[in-house]
N, C-alpha and C positions, 0 to 999 in steps of 0.2 A: 415798841416792839422792834428786835432786830430783825433783818431782812437777810435769807439766805437764797443763792441762785445754785442750780444744780447743771452740770452739762454731762451727757452720756457721749464716749466713743465704744464703738464696736460692737459686741454680739446681743443677743436678747438674753442673756443672762446677766450681761452687765445693765440692760436695760431695765430689768427686775430689781437689781442689786440698787440701782441708782432710786427707782421708786420707792424702795424700802428704806432707803437713807432718808428720801424727801419726808417720809412720815414719821421717820425716828424724828428728825428736825421740827416738825409740825408739832408733835407730842411734848417737846421741849420748849415750846413756844416763841419757834420763828415762824416769820411771816416770807412763804417762797412767793418771790419773783423770776421774772424771767431773765436769763442770762446774760442778756446784753443789756439789762438796766444794773442802777448802783446798788450794789449789796454790802454789806458786812461781811458775810462769808461767802466764798464761793469753794462749790465742791467739783470737781473733773473727775469723772470715774475714768480712768486710762484705759488706752488698749495698748498690745504690745504684739500683735499678732505677724507684724510686716516691720522692715525699719520704717516705713511711710507713717504707720500708724504712732510710733515711738515718736516721728517728728512733728505729728498733729496734735498729739498729746502736749508736747513741751509748748508748742504754739497757743493752744487753749489758756495753760495755766500763765504764760506769759501775757496774754490779751486779757486775762482777769484782773491780775495786778495793775496791768495797765489802767484799765477801767477804775479802780479804786486802789491806789498805793496804799491806803490805810487798812485795807479789807485784810480779814484772814485768808488765804489759798491753802485751800486740801488737795491735795494729790492721791488718788484711792486706785488700787486696784492692780492690773497687769505690768504697766509700766514700771509702777514703783516696785513692783517685786522683781522686775528683770533686769531695772537701772539702778537700782537703790542708791549705789555711790554717786552717782550723774545727778540723780533727782535729790539726795540730799545737800549737793553742793550747789543748787539752784536757788540764788536769791529771790526768786520771785516766790517759792512755795516755802508755806509755812509748818504745814503738818502734812507729813508720811503715813498713810495707811494701807498695809500691802493687803491681799486677799485672805480671808479668813478673819480680819479683824474689823470689818466696817461697820459692824454693831455697837462699836465703841465710840463711833464718830460724837456724839453730844458730849460724852464725858472727856474726850481728849479737846474739843472745844472750850469747854469749860475750864479746864488744867490752863490752855493755852492763855485765855483770858485773865485768869488770876495772875499767871506770870507778868503778863502784860501791865495789869493793876500794880502790881511790885515794882515796875520799871524796869523787867526783864523780858527780851524777845528771844527765844531759845527753840529751836527748831523743835519740834515733838516728832518723835519717830515712833510708830507702831508697827516694825515689819518683822517677821520671823522667816525663818527657814521653812519655806511651804513643803518641803519633802522631807520636813524633819515631822514624822508624825507625831510625837510627845509633843514636841513646841506647839507644832499649830493646830493640834486638838482635832477633834470630829469635825462633824458638818456645822458650817457656822451658822447659828439661829437669826435668820431674817425673816420677815413674811409681810404680807401686802394687805390692804384691806381692800383697794380698789387699784386702776390702772389709769393711765390716758386714755386709754380706748372705751368705748363706752359699752360694748357688747362681749368683749372676748378677753381674757385674762391668760397671761403667760404666767405660769406657775414654775419656779426653778426646784426639780427634785434631785439633782445630785451637784456635785461639784467634781474636779479634776479627773485627770486620763491618766492611764497607764500603757498607751499605745505606743508613744515614742515615735511617732513617725518622722521620716529623717528631713522632713522640711518643717516641721513643726516646733514652734517654741512654748505652746502652751502648757505641757506638762510639767516645766518649769516654773511657770509661772503660776500655775493653779494647784500645783501639789498631785497626789495620788488620789483615787476614786475614794469619794465620802460619799456616803446616801443619808439622803433625809429620812427622820424616822416617818414609818406611815403614819401614825397616829396626828403628828404634827401637821403633814400633808393633808389629810383629810379635815382637819379643823381648819386650816386656811380655804379649803375648796368649798366646806361647807357655808364659809363667812361670806365668800365671793358670791355664791349663788343665793346669800340671802339679800346680797346688796345688789342684784339683779343679772349677774354675769350669767350668761346660757352657754359659753363655749369657753374651754379651759384648753390651753396649751401645753402641755408638758414638755419642759425645756431643761438641759443640763450639758455641760463641758463634754459628756460623753454618755449619752442618754440611756445608750442600751447596756452600760456598766451598772445602772441602777441596781442594789442589792447583792453585788459582789464581796462588799466588804461585811453585809449583815446578813447575809442567809436569804433575803426577801428576794424578789425578780420582778422585772418591769410589768411582766403580762399580769401576774397576780396583783399589782398594784391597780392596774387599769381596769381590771375584774371591779374591786373594791371602789374605785371613784364610780363605776358605771353604776352602783348601787344607790347614788347619792341623788336625793329630790332635785330639781330646780337645772340641774345641768342639764343641758340637750344636746350640747356634742361633745366629745373628747379628741382632740387633734395632737398628734405626735410631731414631735420636732425630729430633728436628725437621727437616723437609726444606721448603726453598721450592716451591712450586709448578712451579716453571718447569722444574726440573731433571728432572721425570717426563715428559720423553720417551716415544714407543713402543719406542725403542730401550732406553733404561734398564728401561723395564719389563719388556720381552722377556727383558732378559738376567738381569735378578734373579730371573724365574719359573722359570729352569733351576738357579737353585741351592736345592736343599733346604733348604738350613741359614738361608736368609734367612728371617724372621719375616714372616707376610703381615700385616703390622701398621704405617700409614704414617701417622704424623703429618704431616699439611701444612697449615701454617698459613695461614689464612684471613683473619681480623681482621673483614671487612666483606663482605657478600655484595651490596656495592652499587658500582659501578665509580666513582662521581662520590666517595662517602667514600674508595675506595682510593687516588685521585688525590691526596685533601687527605693521606691518609698518607703519602703520598709511596712504596705499595709498587710493586713492579715487573711487576706482572700485571694481567689483567683477569680478570673472572668467568669468560669465556670460556676462556679458556687454564686457569684451576684446572678449570673442568669437562673438558677433556680430558685434563688430567694425570689426574682421578678414571678418569674413561672407560678409560683404556690400563690402569690397575691392574686395574679390573675386568676386562676384557678377558684379562687373562693370568693372573691370579689367581683361583680359584674363588669364594671369598666374602672377600674382603680387609677387615681391620679399618681403616676410615677414620678417624682423630679430627682434632680442630682447634681452635683457638681462636679466641674473638670477641671485640673490643672493645663495647661498648653504650655509648653517649652519648658518641662521637668529638664535637669541635667541630663545630659546622653539620649533625648529622645530623638532616635533618628526618623527620617521620612518615613519608612516603612511603620515602626511604632506609631505614629501619629495616623499613619493610613488605618493601622487597626483599631484605633482607638474610633475614628470615623466610621467605620463599618459595624464596631459594636454598639455605638449610638443608633445606628439605621435599625438596627436588629430589634433592640430594645423598644425604639420608639415612643421617647418619654414626652411628658406632657409638657415639661420645661427642664432646662437644662442653663444652671449657671457656668458661666466660664468665666476663669479666671487665669489670665497670665504670670506664670511663675515670678516669684517677686524674693529675691535673696534675704533669708532673713539670718543675721550674727548672730552664732550660738547653737546652730543647727548643721547637722551632718552633712545635710544637703550643700551647705553655702559652701563646704571644701570641695564637693564634687568636681571632678573633671568633666568636660564636655558640657560648658554653661552655654546656652543658646542666645547668640544675639538678640534684643529687644525689635527688630525688623522683622525676624523670622515669628516671635512669637505673635507679633501683631498680626502677621499673617494667618498665623494657623487659627488665632482666634475669631477674625475674620471669617474664615471658611467654615469654623464650627457652627457659628451663629447662622451663617446661609443655609447651613443643614438644616440646624434643630428650629428654626422659626417656623417652616412648614408643618413640624411636630407638632408644636402649640395649636396653631389653627385646625389642623385635622383632629387634635382630641377635643376640643370645644365643638366643634361642627357635629360631631357626634351626638350633642345634647339637642340640636334644632329640632323642632316638633315635639319633644318630648316636655313632660310636668316635672318641674323640678322645686325643691323646697329651698328658700334662701332665707339665712338670718339676716336681716335687715340692719345695716349700720349706721347708714348717715343720709341726709337730703342734699343732693347738689344740683346747683345751676349749671345746665349746658346749654350750647349754642342753640339746640331745637327745642329747649323745654327742661323743666325741672323732672327730676328722677331721685327715686331710692337707689341705693347701691349699696350691693352686698355678696355673700359668697356662697356658692354651692360646699356641699360637704366636701367636696373633690376641689376645693378651692380656686373655682372659676369665676372669676368677676363678673356681675350681673349687674345691670340696669334695668331699672323697671318705671315707668312715667307714675307721677305721682299721683295716688290715690287716696280718696278718706283721709285727706288733712294729714297732720304729722303723727299721727298715731300709731303707724306703724315701726317707729324705730325702737329696735331690740325684739321685735317679734318675727317669729318664723311665719314666712307667707308661702303660699304656692303659687306658682306661675308657670306659663308655656314660653318655652324659647322661640322666636320668631326669627331674629337675624344674626348676624355676629360681625363686629367692626374687625378693622385690619389688626386693632391689637387685642385680638382674641376675646373680646368682651361680648358677653350673648346679650341682646337685647330682648326682653320679655314682656308681656301682657299679664296682668295678674288675673287669679282665678277666684273672685271676689266670693264665691261661696263655697269656698273651700279652704280659706285662710285659717292657719291654726293658732291657737294661743299661745 
């Protein structure tokens, strides 16, 4: 039996596609082995979000070929899409598969092996112009039956992005918005529920655009998923702020399976910086969306991303971002230093910020936002919580079950009643909080839930 190894770089969408490609290879008769073992085929699902991501993609491709010079090395995904000529000239790569062609992996491998048997070793290239809707086609048909996690499954519902933020290469790597059919999605989620997954996380390149090309809508899809038996939690990936209208927040609030955990992409708390980024909302619109969620949910977890040191960011603009973050009081803020990405408008902008200043601003924001996380989690002390138990772990002071609340606060519960709690929803009471904002809880044994 031939052996295949896969390695994923980048986002949750990439991770989903890597798992789908793995299952395609399994169906084709391959044995899947860890990436750093000897294999006949190596598949690297690449990332191109930054120049550093490009470099990491090349490094992993070269490492694969070094591990077994006789192997077939497959470069798939965004790096292939944005740097096709460079990738095509790389002697470490045998097959190039761009986005929207990953489902063709088994067939391309078979063709390449036939060429090798005939004494030929010719680069196989399956890369289309991702922004040519005719050539690229619609949504690529990929699906999973299981994931590496035991309780939570990420489900890709759309691809592509039409936003063209000035710092972002992704629209050029992923193409325009393409939505997955509702029937295909529901079929996959039913299968995941039958395989024991209780929580689904809806993800995509630009999740809020789901249905923009088909006349469907994200809200309508969520309402349909909510009806499916076996699914106890629906969690949403990153949302654009403007999707959160009062109607949207109200409609979600009456769906008990929807987790009150909302990641609203911000990037800057200054309108002038947002304008240069070509973001499509103002701070006031963002503020309104957060207000709607807090009006309709008891204590929702609001999380976000921030880019510091964007070209032209003055001390006054940075100060405005600091004030805005304090005002909103997020549960978590993911802080990124602006990284120049070739091929984007921002790369050529005046006012590039020195790396030392970016590092200083990043450190300041981390200091500002860490107490917010502690404060948000501390609100739950003394309260009864519902936890989806994910795994059993060994810590210095004993064994614990660990999992997350619907708000995605990590929880640790001393092991009780053996191993039977994995992938169960249990009730517990929050008693203490670690410095990493993890809640330590005790189980409420008489109220545990199936």
